[in-house]
PDB file of N, CA, C and O in Angstrom, chain B, residues numbered from 101:
ATOM      1  N   MET B 101       1.508  38.034  50.919  1.00  0.00           N
ATOM      2  CA  MET B 101       2.553  37.162  50.412  1.00  0.00           C
ATOM      3  C   MET B 101       3.371  37.935  49.383  1.00  0.00           C
ATOM      4  O   MET B 101       2.812  38.539  48.468  1.00  0.00           O
ATOM      5  N   ALA B 102       4.680  37.916  49.529  1.00  0.00           N
ATOM      6  CA  ALA B 102       5.570  38.641  48.622  1.00  0.00           C
ATOM      7  C   ALA B 102       5.714  37.898  47.303  1.00  0.00           C
ATOM      8  O   ALA B 102       5.710  36.668  47.258  1.00  0.00           O
ATOM      9  N   THR B 103       5.841  38.671  46.237  1.00  0.00           N
ATOM     10  CA  THR B 103       6.055  38.098  44.917  1.00  0.00           C
ATOM     11  C   THR B 103       7.551  38.016  44.656  1.00  0.00           C
ATOM     12  O   THR B 103       8.275  38.991  44.856  1.00  0.00           O
ATOM     13  N   VAL B 104       8.008  36.866  44.214  1.00  0.00           N
ATOM     14  CA  VAL B 104       9.423  36.677  43.913  1.00  0.00           C
ATOM     15  C   VAL B 104       9.643  37.007  42.445  1.00  0.00           C
ATOM     16  O   VAL B 104       8.984  36.448  41.569  1.00  0.00           O
ATOM     17  N   SER B 105      10.567  37.912  42.184  1.00  0.00           N
ATOM     18  CA  SER B 105      10.870  38.300  40.815  1.00  0.00           C
ATOM     19  C   SER B 105      11.909  37.358  40.225  1.00  0.00           C
ATOM     20  O   SER B 105      12.866  36.975  40.897  1.00  0.00           O
ATOM     21  N   SER B 106      11.714  36.987  38.962  1.00  0.00           N
ATOM     22  CA  SER B 106      12.694  36.139  38.284  1.00  0.00           C
ATOM     23  C   SER B 106      13.608  36.972  37.385  1.00  0.00           C
ATOM     24  O   SER B 106      14.379  36.427  36.596  1.00  0.00           O
ATOM     25  N   ALA B 107      13.514  38.283  37.510  1.00  0.00           N
ATOM     26  CA  ALA B 107      14.358  39.153  36.691  1.00  0.00           C
ATOM     27  C   ALA B 107      15.802  39.078  37.176  1.00  0.00           C
ATOM     28  O   ALA B 107      16.057  39.073  38.380  1.00  0.00           O
ATOM     29  N   PRO B 108      16.744  39.020  36.239  1.00  0.00           N
ATOM     30  CA  PRO B 108      18.151  39.003  36.647  1.00  0.00           C
ATOM     31  C   PRO B 108      18.564  40.357  37.221  1.00  0.00           C
ATOM     32  O   PRO B 108      17.955  41.374  36.891  1.00  0.00           O
ATOM     33  N   PRO B 109      19.584  40.387  38.071  1.00  0.00           N
ATOM     34  CA  PRO B 109      20.053  41.654  38.653  1.00  0.00           C
ATOM     35  C   PRO B 109      20.509  42.679  37.611  1.00  0.00           C
ATOM     36  O   PRO B 109      20.351  43.883  37.813  1.00  0.00           O
ATOM     37  N   VAL B 110      21.075  42.202  36.496  1.00  0.00           N
ATOM     38  CA  VAL B 110      21.523  43.101  35.435  1.00  0.00           C
ATOM     39  C   VAL B 110      20.401  43.192  34.405  1.00  0.00           C
ATOM     40  O   VAL B 110      20.023  42.184  33.807  1.00  0.00           O
ATOM     41  N   ASP B 111      19.864  44.402  34.195  1.00  0.00           N
ATOM     42  CA  ASP B 111      18.776  44.549  33.230  1.00  0.00           C
ATOM     43  C   ASP B 111      19.323  44.700  31.806  1.00  0.00           C
ATOM     44  O   ASP B 111      20.533  44.810  31.606  1.00  0.00           O
ATOM     45  N   VAL B 112      18.433  44.702  30.836  1.00  0.00           N
ATOM     46  CA  VAL B 112      18.828  44.696  29.432  1.00  0.00           C
ATOM     47  C   VAL B 112      19.608  45.958  29.046  1.00  0.00           C
ATOM     48  O   VAL B 112      20.590  45.867  28.310  1.00  0.00           O
ATOM     49  N   LYS B 113      19.192  47.115  29.523  1.00  0.00           N
ATOM     50  CA  LYS B 113      19.896  48.358  29.186  1.00  0.00           C
ATOM     51  C   LYS B 113      21.318  48.359  29.729  1.00  0.00           C
ATOM     52  O   LYS B 113      22.251  48.799  29.057  1.00  0.00           O
ATOM     53  N   THR B 114      21.472  47.870  30.930  1.00  0.00           N
ATOM     54  CA  THR B 114      22.805  47.789  31.529  1.00  0.00           C
ATOM     55  C   THR B 114      23.672  46.793  30.764  1.00  0.00           C
ATOM     56  O   THR B 114      24.851  47.053  30.523  1.00  0.00           O
ATOM     57  N   ALA B 115      23.099  45.661  30.384  1.00  0.00           N
ATOM     58  CA  ALA B 115      23.845  44.653  29.627  1.00  0.00           C
ATOM     59  C   ALA B 115      24.340  45.222  28.295  1.00  0.00           C
ATOM     60  O   ALA B 115      25.472  44.956  27.890  1.00  0.00           O
ATOM     61  N   VAL B 116      23.507  45.997  27.623  1.00  0.00           N
ATOM     62  CA  VAL B 116      23.895  46.613  26.347  1.00  0.00           C
ATOM     63  C   VAL B 116      25.025  47.624  26.564  1.00  0.00           C
ATOM     64  O   VAL B 116      25.978  47.660  25.786  1.00  0.00           O
ATOM     65  N   LYS B 117      24.927  48.433  27.601  1.00  0.00           N
ATOM     66  CA  LYS B 117      25.992  49.405  27.893  1.00  0.00           C
ATOM     67  C   LYS B 117      27.314  48.701  28.176  1.00  0.00           C
ATOM     68  O   LYS B 117      28.363  49.127  27.692  1.00  0.00           O
ATOM     69  N   ILE B 118      27.266  47.632  28.953  1.00  0.00           N
ATOM     70  CA  ILE B 118      28.475  46.872  29.277  1.00  0.00           C
ATOM     71  C   ILE B 118      29.061  46.251  28.011  1.00  0.00           C
ATOM     72  O   ILE B 118      30.270  46.317  27.789  1.00  0.00           O
ATOM     73  N   ALA B 119      28.211  45.652  27.184  1.00  0.00           N
ATOM     74  CA  ALA B 119      28.672  45.008  25.952  1.00  0.00           C
ATOM     75  C   ALA B 119      29.311  46.012  25.002  1.00  0.00           C
ATOM     76  O   ALA B 119      30.345  45.723  24.399  1.00  0.00           O
ATOM     77  N   THR B 120      28.711  47.175  24.867  1.00  0.00           N
ATOM     78  CA  THR B 120      29.247  48.207  23.981  1.00  0.00           C
ATOM     79  C   THR B 120      30.603  48.699  24.484  1.00  0.00           C
ATOM     80  O   THR B 120      31.540  48.853  23.701  1.00  0.00           O
ATOM     81  N   ARG B 121      30.705  48.940  25.765  1.00  0.00           N
ATOM     82  CA  ARG B 121      31.972  49.378  26.360  1.00  0.00           C
ATOM     83  C   ARG B 121      33.053  48.309  26.166  1.00  0.00           C
ATOM     84  O   ARG B 121      34.189  48.621  25.811  1.00  0.00           O
ATOM     85  N   TYR B 122      32.686  47.056  26.402  1.00  0.00           N
ATOM     86  CA  TYR B 122      33.612  45.927  26.246  1.00  0.00           C
ATOM     87  C   TYR B 122      34.116  45.843  24.801  1.00  0.00           C
ATOM     88  O   TYR B 122      35.315  45.689  24.566  1.00  0.00           O
ATOM     89  N   PHE B 123      33.200  45.944  23.844  1.00  0.00           N
ATOM     90  CA  PHE B 123      33.568  45.913  22.425  1.00  0.00           C
ATOM     91  C   PHE B 123      34.555  47.041  22.110  1.00  0.00           C
ATOM     92  O   PHE B 123      35.597  46.804  21.499  1.00  0.00           O
ATOM     93  N   ASN B 124      34.231  48.246  22.519  1.00  0.00           N
ATOM     94  CA  ASN B 124      35.096  49.396  22.244  1.00  0.00           C
ATOM     95  C   ASN B 124      36.474  49.248  22.895  1.00  0.00           C
ATOM     96  O   ASN B 124      37.475  49.675  22.320  1.00  0.00           O
ATOM     97  N   ASP B 125      36.532  48.657  24.070  1.00  0.00           N
ATOM     98  CA  ASP B 125      37.813  48.456  24.762  1.00  0.00           C
ATOM     99  C   ASP B 125      38.678  47.402  24.075  1.00  0.00           C
ATOM    100  O   ASP B 125      39.900  47.543  24.030  1.00  0.00           O
ATOM    101  N   LEU B 126      38.056  46.342  23.536  1.00  0.00           N
ATOM    102  CA  LEU B 126      38.820  45.230  22.981  1.00  0.00           C
ATOM    103  C   LEU B 126      39.073  45.288  21.485  1.00  0.00           C
ATOM    104  O   LEU B 126      40.122  44.849  21.014  1.00  0.00           O
ATOM    105  N   PHE B 127      38.131  45.820  20.742  1.00  0.00           N
ATOM    106  CA  PHE B 127      38.211  45.742  19.284  1.00  0.00           C
ATOM    107  C   PHE B 127      39.241  46.730  18.768  1.00  0.00           C
ATOM    108  O   PHE B 127      39.131  47.932  19.011  1.00  0.00           O
ATOM    109  N   GLN B 128      40.236  46.230  18.063  1.00  0.00           N
ATOM    110  CA  GLN B 128      41.369  47.057  17.641  1.00  0.00           C
ATOM    111  C   GLN B 128      41.285  47.557  16.203  1.00  0.00           C
ATOM    112  O   GLN B 128      42.097  48.394  15.808  1.00  0.00           O
ATOM    113  N   HIS B 129      40.340  47.077  15.414  1.00  0.00           N
ATOM    114  CA  HIS B 129      40.239  47.479  14.015  1.00  0.00           C
ATOM    115  C   HIS B 129      39.381  48.736  13.889  1.00  0.00           C
ATOM    116  O   HIS B 129      38.447  48.926  14.667  1.00  0.00           O
ATOM    117  N   PRO B 130      39.690  49.594  12.917  1.00  0.00           N
ATOM    118  CA  PRO B 130      38.839  50.782  12.730  1.00  0.00           C
ATOM    119  C   PRO B 130      37.450  50.374  12.222  1.00  0.00           C
ATOM    120  O   PRO B 130      37.325  49.553  11.313  1.00  0.00           O
ATOM    121  N   PHE B 131      36.418  50.957  12.821  1.00  0.00           N
ATOM    122  CA  PHE B 131      35.049  50.617  12.447  1.00  0.00           C
ATOM    123  C   PHE B 131      34.154  51.846  12.551  1.00  0.00           C
ATOM    124  O   PHE B 131      34.511  52.845  13.176  1.00  0.00           O
ATOM    125  N   THR B 132      32.992  51.750  11.929  1.00  0.00           N
ATOM    126  CA  THR B 132      31.960  52.787  12.027  1.00  0.00           C
ATOM    127  C   THR B 132      30.614  52.099  12.215  1.00  0.00           C
ATOM    128  O   THR B 132      30.504  50.876  12.133  1.00  0.00           O
ATOM    129  N   ASP B 133      29.608  52.903  12.465  1.00  0.00           N
ATOM    130  CA  ASP B 133      28.213  52.452  12.483  1.00  0.00           C
ATOM    131  C   ASP B 133      27.936  51.324  13.483  1.00  0.00           C
ATOM    132  O   ASP B 133      27.203  50.386  13.172  1.00  0.00           O
ATOM    133  N   LEU B 134      28.519  51.414  14.676  1.00  0.00           N
ATOM    134  CA  LEU B 134      28.243  50.425  15.720  1.00  0.00           C
ATOM    135  C   LEU B 134      26.787  50.551  16.155  1.00  0.00           C
ATOM    136  O   LEU B 134      26.319  51.646  16.469  1.00  0.00           O
ATOM    137  N   ALA B 135      26.073  49.427  16.174  1.00  0.00           N
ATOM    138  CA  ALA B 135      24.658  49.436  16.559  1.00  0.00           C
ATOM    139  C   ALA B 135      24.283  48.123  17.232  1.00  0.00           C
ATOM    140  O   ALA B 135      24.858  47.074  16.942  1.00  0.00           O
ATOM    141  N   VAL B 136      23.317  48.199  18.127  1.00  0.00           N
ATOM    142  CA  VAL B 136      22.764  47.003  18.747  1.00  0.00           C
ATOM    143  C   VAL B 136      21.826  46.357  17.740  1.00  0.00           C
ATOM    144  O   VAL B 136      20.913  47.004  17.228  1.00  0.00           O
ATOM    145  N   GLU B 137      22.052  45.081  17.458  1.00  0.00           N
ATOM    146  CA  GLU B 137      21.231  44.366  16.479  1.00  0.00           C
ATOM    147  C   GLU B 137      20.229  43.436  17.152  1.00  0.00           C
ATOM    148  O   GLU B 137      19.073  43.353  16.737  1.00  0.00           O
ATOM    149  N   GLU B 138      20.680  42.732  18.200  1.00  0.00           N
ATOM    150  CA  GLU B 138      19.822  41.793  18.921  1.00  0.00           C
ATOM    151  C   GLU B 138      20.253  41.741  20.380  1.00  0.00           C
ATOM    152  O   GLU B 138      21.423  41.948  20.704  1.00  0.00           O
ATOM    153  N   VAL B 139      19.295  41.462  21.251  1.00  0.00           N
ATOM    154  CA  VAL B 139      19.588  41.211  22.666  1.00  0.00           C
ATOM    155  C   VAL B 139      18.704  40.057  23.100  1.00  0.00           C
ATOM    156  O   VAL B 139      17.508  40.025  22.811  1.00  0.00           O
ATOM    157  N   GLU B 140      19.318  39.105  23.804  1.00  0.00           N
ATOM    158  CA  GLU B 140      18.563  37.928  24.226  1.00  0.00           C
ATOM    159  C   GLU B 140      19.055  37.468  25.592  1.00  0.00           C
ATOM    160  O   GLU B 140      20.258  37.426  25.850  1.00  0.00           O
ATOM    161  N   LEU B 141      18.120  37.127  26.454  1.00  0.00           N
ATOM    162  CA  LEU B 141      18.433  36.534  27.747  1.00  0.00           C
ATOM    163  C   LEU B 141      18.430  35.017  27.565  1.00  0.00           C
ATOM    164  O   LEU B 141      17.486  34.462  27.003  1.00  0.00           O
ATOM    165  N   SER B 142      19.468  34.354  28.032  1.00  0.00           N
ATOM    166  CA  SER B 142      19.563  32.900  27.873  1.00  0.00           C
ATOM    167  C   SER B 142      18.377  32.203  28.547  1.00  0.00           C
ATOM    168  O   SER B 142      17.732  32.761  29.436  1.00  0.00           O
ATOM    169  N   ASP B 143      18.111  30.988  28.109  1.00  0.00           N
ATOM    170  CA  ASP B 143      16.978  30.226  28.648  1.00  0.00           C
ATOM    171  C   ASP B 143      17.076  30.033  30.157  1.00  0.00           C
ATOM    172  O   ASP B 143      16.059  30.010  30.851  1.00  0.00           O
ATOM    173  N   ASP B 144      18.302  29.894  30.668  1.00  0.00           N
ATOM    174  CA  ASP B 144      18.465  29.712  32.111  1.00  0.00           C
ATOM    175  C   ASP B 144      18.548  31.053  32.866  1.00  0.00           C
ATOM    176  O   ASP B 144      18.730  31.078  34.083  1.00  0.00           O
ATOM    177  N   ARG B 145      18.413  32.148  32.134  1.00  0.00           N
ATOM    178  CA  ARG B 145      18.379  33.515  32.672  1.00  0.00           C
ATOM    179  C   ARG B 145      19.695  33.910  33.362  1.00  0.00           C
ATOM    180  O   ARG B 145      19.711  34.777  34.235  1.00  0.00           O
ATOM    181  N   GLN B 146      20.785  33.266  32.958  1.00  0.00           N
ATOM    182  CA  GLN B 146      22.079  33.528  33.578  1.00  0.00           C
ATOM    183  C   GLN B 146      22.975  34.444  32.743  1.00  0.00           C
ATOM    184  O   GLN B 146      23.983  34.942  33.244  1.00  0.00           O
ATOM    185  N   ALA B 147      22.618  34.673  31.475  1.00  0.00           N
ATOM    186  CA  ALA B 147      23.483  35.480  30.613  1.00  0.00           C
ATOM    187  C   ALA B 147      22.676  36.242  29.570  1.00  0.00           C
ATOM    188  O   ALA B 147      21.669  35.757  29.054  1.00  0.00           O
ATOM    189  N   TRP B 148      23.145  37.438  29.281  1.00  0.00           N
ATOM    190  CA  TRP B 148      22.624  38.232  28.173  1.00  0.00           C
ATOM    191  C   TRP B 148      23.537  38.008  26.976  1.00  0.00           C
ATOM    192  O   TRP B 148      24.759  37.990  27.127  1.00  0.00           O
ATOM    193  N   ARG B 149      22.962  37.838  25.790  1.00  0.00           N
ATOM    194  CA  ARG B 149      23.723  37.778  24.553  1.00  0.00           C
ATOM    195  C   ARG B 149      23.364  39.026  23.752  1.00  0.00           C
ATOM    196  O   ARG B 149      22.233  39.190  23.294  1.00  0.00           O
ATOM    197  N   VAL B 150      24.349  39.893  23.598  1.00  0.00           N
ATOM    198  CA  VAL B 150      24.139  41.170  22.914  1.00  0.00           C
ATOM    199  C   VAL B 150      24.875  41.112  21.583  1.00  0.00           C
ATOM    200  O   VAL B 150      26.099  40.983  21.553  1.00  0.00           O
ATOM    201  N   THR B 151      24.128  41.207  20.473  1.00  0.00           N
ATOM    202  CA  THR B 151      24.739  41.209  19.149  1.00  0.00           C
ATOM    203  C   THR B 151      24.928  42.656  18.706  1.00  0.00           C
ATOM    204  O   THR B 151      23.978  43.437  18.644  1.00  0.00           O
ATOM    205  N   LEU B 152      26.181  42.991  18.400  1.00  0.00           N
ATOM    206  CA  LEU B 152      26.530  44.326  17.908  1.00  0.00           C
ATOM    207  C   LEU B 152      26.939  44.212  16.448  1.00  0.00           C
ATOM    208  O   LEU B 152      27.701  43.323  16.070  1.00  0.00           O
ATOM    209  N   GLY B 153      26.425  45.120  15.638  1.00  0.00           N
ATOM    210  CA  GLY B 153      26.793  45.182  14.231  1.00  0.00           C
ATOM    211  C   GLY B 153      27.658  46.412  13.997  1.00  0.00           C
ATOM    212  O   GLY B 153      27.505  47.429  14.673  1.00  0.00           O
ATOM    213  N   TYR B 154      28.567  46.310  13.035  1.00  0.00           N
ATOM    214  CA  TYR B 154      29.483  47.406  12.738  1.00  0.00           C
ATOM    215  C   TYR B 154      30.000  47.235  11.315  1.00  0.00           C
ATOM    216  O   TYR B 154      29.829  46.182  10.701  1.00  0.00           O
ATOM    217  N   VAL B 155      30.629  48.276  10.806  1.00  0.00           N
ATOM    218  CA  VAL B 155      31.244  48.232   9.487  1.00  0.00           C
ATOM    219  C   VAL B 155      32.728  48.497   9.672  1.00  0.00           C
ATOM    220  O   VAL B 155      33.121  49.521  10.230  1.00  0.00           O
ATOM    221  N   LEU B 156      33.553  47.562   9.198  1.00  0.00           N
ATOM    222  CA  LEU B 156      34.997  47.777   9.234  1.00  0.00           C
ATOM    223  C   LEU B 156      35.376  48.814   8.194  1.00  0.00           C
ATOM    224  O   LEU B 156      34.841  48.829   7.085  1.00  0.00           O
ATOM    225  N   THR B 157      36.292  49.666   8.561  1.00  0.00           N
ATOM    226  CA  THR B 157      36.810  50.617   7.581  1.00  0.00           C
ATOM    227  C   THR B 157      38.200  50.169   7.172  1.00  0.00           C
ATOM    228  O   THR B 157      38.927  49.566   7.962  1.00  0.00           O
ATOM    229  N   ASP B 158      38.560  50.463   5.947  1.00  0.00           N
ATOM    230  CA  ASP B 158      39.867  50.075   5.421  1.00  0.00           C
ATOM    231  C   ASP B 158      40.811  51.258   5.552  1.00  0.00           C
ATOM    232  O   ASP B 158      40.690  52.231   4.807  1.00  0.00           O
ATOM    233  N   PRO B 159      41.751  51.188   6.490  1.00  0.00           N
ATOM    234  CA  PRO B 159      42.652  52.324   6.679  1.00  0.00           C
ATOM    235  C   PRO B 159      43.611  52.529   5.508  1.00  0.00           C
ATOM    236  O   PRO B 159      44.288  53.555   5.443  1.00  0.00           O
ATOM    237  N   GLY B 160      43.680  51.570   4.580  1.00  0.00           N
ATOM    238  CA  GLY B 160      44.581  51.680   3.436  1.00  0.00           C
ATOM    239  C   GLY B 160      44.062  52.556   2.315  1.00  0.00           C
ATOM    240  O   GLY B 160      44.833  52.949   1.439  1.00  0.00           O
ATOM    241  N   LEU B 161      42.771  52.875   2.318  1.00  0.00           N
ATOM    242  CA  LEU B 161      42.200  53.698   1.260  1.00  0.00           C
ATOM    243  C   LEU B 161      41.774  55.060   1.803  1.00  0.00           C
ATOM    244  O   LEU B 161      41.153  55.135   2.863  1.00  0.00           O
ATOM    245  N   PRO B 162      42.096  56.121   1.097  1.00  0.00           N
ATOM    246  CA  PRO B 162      41.612  57.436   1.531  1.00  0.00           C
ATOM    247  C   PRO B 162      40.091  57.493   1.495  1.00  0.00           C
ATOM    248  O   PRO B 162      39.462  56.883   0.630  1.00  0.00           O
ATOM    249  N   ALA B 163      39.505  58.219   2.424  1.00  0.00           N
ATOM    250  CA  ALA B 163      38.045  58.307   2.538  1.00  0.00           C
ATOM    251  C   ALA B 163      37.399  58.872   1.277  1.00  0.00           C
ATOM    252  O   ALA B 163      36.256  58.527   0.975  1.00  0.00           O
ATOM    253  N   TYR B 164      38.097  59.730   0.531  1.00  0.00           N
ATOM    254  CA  TYR B 164      37.473  60.355  -0.634  1.00  0.00           C
ATOM    255  C   TYR B 164      37.236  59.372  -1.779  1.00  0.00           C
ATOM    256  O   TYR B 164      36.548  59.719  -2.739  1.00  0.00           O
ATOM    257  N   PHE B 165      37.790  58.140  -1.708  1.00  0.00           N
ATOM    258  CA  PHE B 165      37.497  57.150  -2.734  1.00  0.00           C
ATOM    259  C   PHE B 165      36.086  56.598  -2.587  1.00  0.00           C
ATOM    260  O   PHE B 165      35.525  56.054  -3.538  1.00  0.00           O
ATOM    261  N   GLY B 166      35.524  56.736  -1.416  1.00  0.00           N
ATOM    262  CA  GLY B 166      34.148  56.301  -1.210  1.00  0.00           C
ATOM    263  C   GLY B 166      33.966  54.798  -1.112  1.00  0.00           C
ATOM    264  O   GLY B 166      32.844  54.326  -0.930  1.00  0.00           O
ATOM    265  N   SER B 167      35.032  54.047  -1.229  1.00  0.00           N
ATOM    266  CA  SER B 167      34.899  52.586  -1.164  1.00  0.00           C
ATOM    267  C   SER B 167      35.719  52.031  -0.004  1.00  0.00           C
ATOM    268  O   SER B 167      36.264  50.931  -0.093  1.00  0.00           O
ATOM    269  N   ASN B 168      35.803  52.783   1.071  1.00  0.00           N
ATOM    270  CA  ASN B 168      36.626  52.352   2.188  1.00  0.00           C
ATOM    271  C   ASN B 168      35.860  51.547   3.220  1.00  0.00           C
ATOM    272  O   ASN B 168      36.353  51.347   4.330  1.00  0.00           O
ATOM    273  N   LYS B 169      34.668  51.079   2.882  1.00  0.00           N
ATOM    274  CA  LYS B 169      33.881  50.285   3.833  1.00  0.00           C
ATOM    275  C   LYS B 169      33.631  48.894   3.269  1.00  0.00           C
ATOM    276  O   LYS B 169      33.388  48.725   2.074  1.00  0.00           O
ATOM    277  N   SER B 170      33.694  47.917   4.137  1.00  0.00           N
ATOM    278  CA  SER B 170      33.351  46.554   3.763  1.00  0.00           C
ATOM    279  C   SER B 170      31.930  46.270   4.236  1.00  0.00           C
ATOM    280  O   SER B 170      31.237  47.174   4.703  1.00  0.00           O
ATOM    281  N   SER B 171      31.499  45.031   4.117  1.00  0.00           N
ATOM    282  CA  SER B 171      30.142  44.680   4.527  1.00  0.00           C
ATOM    283  C   SER B 171      30.006  44.696   6.050  1.00  0.00           C
ATOM    284  O   SER B 171      30.996  44.695   6.781  1.00  0.00           O
ATOM    285  N   ARG B 172      28.780  44.709   6.495  1.00  0.00           N
ATOM    286  CA  ARG B 172      28.488  44.747   7.927  1.00  0.00           C
ATOM    287  C   ARG B 172      28.917  43.441   8.586  1.00  0.00           C
ATOM    288  O   ARG B 172      28.709  42.359   8.038  1.00  0.00           O
ATOM    289  N   GLU B 173      29.513  43.554   9.761  1.00  0.00           N
ATOM    290  CA  GLU B 173      29.954  42.394  10.525  1.00  0.00           C
ATOM    291  C   GLU B 173      29.295  42.440  11.890  1.00  0.00           C
ATOM    292  O   GLU B 173      28.762  43.469  12.305  1.00  0.00           O
ATOM    293  N   PHE B 174      29.337  41.295  12.593  1.00  0.00           N
ATOM    294  CA  PHE B 174      28.616  41.178  13.850  1.00  0.00           C
ATOM    295  C   PHE B 174      29.454  40.441  14.895  1.00  0.00           C
ATOM    296  O   PHE B 174      30.195  39.512  14.575  1.00  0.00           O
ATOM    297  N   LYS B 175      29.321  40.871  16.142  1.00  0.00           N
ATOM    298  CA  LYS B 175      29.921  40.194  17.286  1.00  0.00           C
ATOM    299  C   LYS B 175      28.822  39.965  18.314  1.00  0.00           C
ATOM    300  O   LYS B 175      27.922  40.789  18.477  1.00  0.00           O
ATOM    301  N   VAL B 176      28.909  38.830  19.006  1.00  0.00           N
ATOM    302  CA  VAL B 176      27.994  38.543  20.103  1.00  0.00           C
ATOM    303  C   VAL B 176      28.803  38.627  21.390  1.00  0.00           C
ATOM    304  O   VAL B 176      29.764  37.884  21.587  1.00  0.00           O
ATOM    305  N   ILE B 177      28.399  39.537  22.254  1.00  0.00           N
ATOM    306  CA  ILE B 177      29.030  39.714  23.555  1.00  0.00           C
ATOM    307  C   ILE B 177      28.118  39.057  24.588  1.00  0.00           C
ATOM    308  O   ILE B 177      26.927  39.359  24.655  1.00  0.00           O
ATOM    309  N   THR B 178      28.682  38.160  25.388  1.00  0.00           N
ATOM    310  CA  THR B 178      27.912  37.505  26.448  1.00  0.00           C
ATOM    311  C   THR B 178      28.230  38.187  27.772  1.00  0.00           C
ATOM    312  O   THR B 178      29.393  38.350  28.140  1.00  0.00           O
ATOM    313  N   ILE B 179      27.179  38.581  28.479  1.00  0.00           N
ATOM    314  CA  ILE B 179      27.287  39.283  29.755  1.00  0.00           C
ATOM    315  C   ILE B 179      26.622  38.427  30.834  1.00  0.00           C
ATOM    316  O   ILE B 179      25.478  38.000  30.671  1.00  0.00           O
ATOM    317  N   ASP B 180      27.325  38.178  31.921  1.00  0.00           N
ATOM    318  CA  ASP B 180      26.753  37.448  33.046  1.00  0.00           C
ATOM    319  C   ASP B 180      25.608  38.283  33.627  1.00  0.00           C
ATOM    320  O   ASP B 180      25.814  39.427  34.033  1.00  0.00           O
ATOM    321  N   ALA B 181      24.420  37.717  33.665  1.00  0.00           N
ATOM    322  CA  ALA B 181      23.229  38.457  34.100  1.00  0.00           C
ATOM    323  C   ALA B 181      23.200  38.715  35.599  1.00  0.00           C
ATOM    324  O   ALA B 181      22.427  39.549  36.071  1.00  0.00           O
ATOM    325  N   GLN B 182      24.029  38.013  36.346  1.00  0.00           N
ATOM    326  CA  GLN B 182      24.080  38.215  37.793  1.00  0.00           C
ATOM    327  C   GLN B 182      25.113  39.264  38.192  1.00  0.00           C
ATOM    328  O   GLN B 182      24.862  40.093  39.066  1.00  0.00           O
ATOM    329  N   THR B 183      26.285  39.222  37.540  1.00  0.00           N
ATOM    330  CA  THR B 183      27.400  40.087  37.941  1.00  0.00           C
ATOM    331  C   THR B 183      27.667  41.248  36.993  1.00  0.00           C
ATOM    332  O   THR B 183      28.287  42.237  37.384  1.00  0.00           O
ATOM    333  N   GLY B 184      27.202  41.137  35.740  1.00  0.00           N
ATOM    334  CA  GLY B 184      27.481  42.163  34.747  1.00  0.00           C
ATOM    335  C   GLY B 184      28.847  42.015  34.092  1.00  0.00           C
ATOM    336  O   GLY B 184      29.258  42.879  33.317  1.00  0.00           O
ATOM    337  N   GLU B 185      29.549  40.940  34.392  1.00  0.00           N
ATOM    338  CA  GLU B 185      30.871  40.711  33.807  1.00  0.00           C
ATOM    339  C   GLU B 185      30.743  40.178  32.383  1.00  0.00           C
ATOM    340  O   GLU B 185      29.976  39.246  32.141  1.00  0.00           O
ATOM    341  N   PRO B 186      31.485  40.759  31.437  1.00  0.00           N
ATOM    342  CA  PRO B 186      31.527  40.177  30.091  1.00  0.00           C
ATOM    343  C   PRO B 186      32.268  38.832  30.160  1.00  0.00           C
ATOM    344  O   PRO B 186      33.317  38.735  30.796  1.00  0.00           O
ATOM    345  N   THR B 187      31.729  37.808  29.512  1.00  0.00           N
ATOM    346  CA  THR B 187      32.357  36.490  29.568  1.00  0.00           C
ATOM    347  C   THR B 187      32.864  36.020  28.216  1.00  0.00           C
ATOM    348  O   THR B 187      33.696  35.116  28.159  1.00  0.00           O
ATOM    349  N   SER B 188      32.385  36.610  27.124  1.00  0.00           N
ATOM    350  CA  SER B 188      32.903  36.217  25.808  1.00  0.00           C
ATOM    351  C   SER B 188      32.527  37.247  24.749  1.00  0.00           C
ATOM    352  O   SER B 188      31.598  38.040  24.908  1.00  0.00           O
ATOM    353  N   MET B 189      33.303  37.196  23.649  1.00  0.00           N
ATOM    354  CA  MET B 189      32.992  37.967  22.443  1.00  0.00           C
ATOM    355  C   MET B 189      33.255  37.029  21.278  1.00  0.00           C
ATOM    356  O   MET B 189      34.373  36.546  21.101  1.00  0.00           O
ATOM    357  N   LYS B 190      32.221  36.770  20.483  1.00  0.00           N
ATOM    358  CA  LYS B 190      32.323  35.822  19.378  1.00  0.00           C
ATOM    359  C   LYS B 190      31.837  36.450  18.083  1.00  0.00           C
ATOM    360  O   LYS B 190      31.034  37.383  18.089  1.00  0.00           O
ATOM    361  N   ILE B 191      32.335  35.923  16.980  1.00  0.00           N
ATOM    362  CA  ILE B 191      31.883  36.343  15.651  1.00  0.00           C
ATOM    363  C   ILE B 191      30.516  35.720  15.403  1.00  0.00           C
ATOM    364  O   ILE B 191      30.283  34.557  15.730  1.00  0.00           O
ATOM    365  N   LYS B 192      29.618  36.507  14.821  1.00  0.00           N
ATOM    366  CA  LYS B 192      28.313  35.959  14.438  1.00  0.00           C
ATOM    367  C   LYS B 192      28.184  36.059  12.933  1.00  0.00           C
ATOM    368  O   LYS B 192      28.398  37.119  12.345  1.00  0.00           O
ATOM    369  N   LYS B 193      27.838  34.958  12.328  1.00  0.00           N
ATOM    370  CA  LYS B 193      27.610  34.893  10.871  1.00  0.00           C
ATOM    371  C   LYS B 193      26.128  34.671  10.631  1.00  0.00           C
ATOM    372  O   LYS B 193      25.500  33.840  11.286  1.00  0.00           O
ATOM    373  N   PHE B 194      25.580  35.412   9.697  1.00  0.00           N
ATOM    374  CA  PHE B 194      24.172  35.226   9.332  1.00  0.00           C
ATOM    375  C   PHE B 194      24.077  34.424   8.058  1.00  0.00           C
ATOM    376  O   PHE B 194      22.975  34.155   7.579  1.00  0.00           O
TER     377      PHE B 194
END
């Protein structure tokens, strides 16, 4: 008897790669320190929620002032677990 897998077609590593690419393509503000903070598969196993953290840089201040970074910010990118299509990008507040 064959075992039926409940794993979605898009795995977690692929979802993170898609989310990171999507963020880089859409986000227009200068930033540094992009990192994966959280990854979660929805309860219905239809979507990955990938939280990316980053630091906005202030293009108005020269880098040598040392104060050109603001606090860490977060976006949640939702990826369809069946197709790999990004479906949303939202602000996440902690």
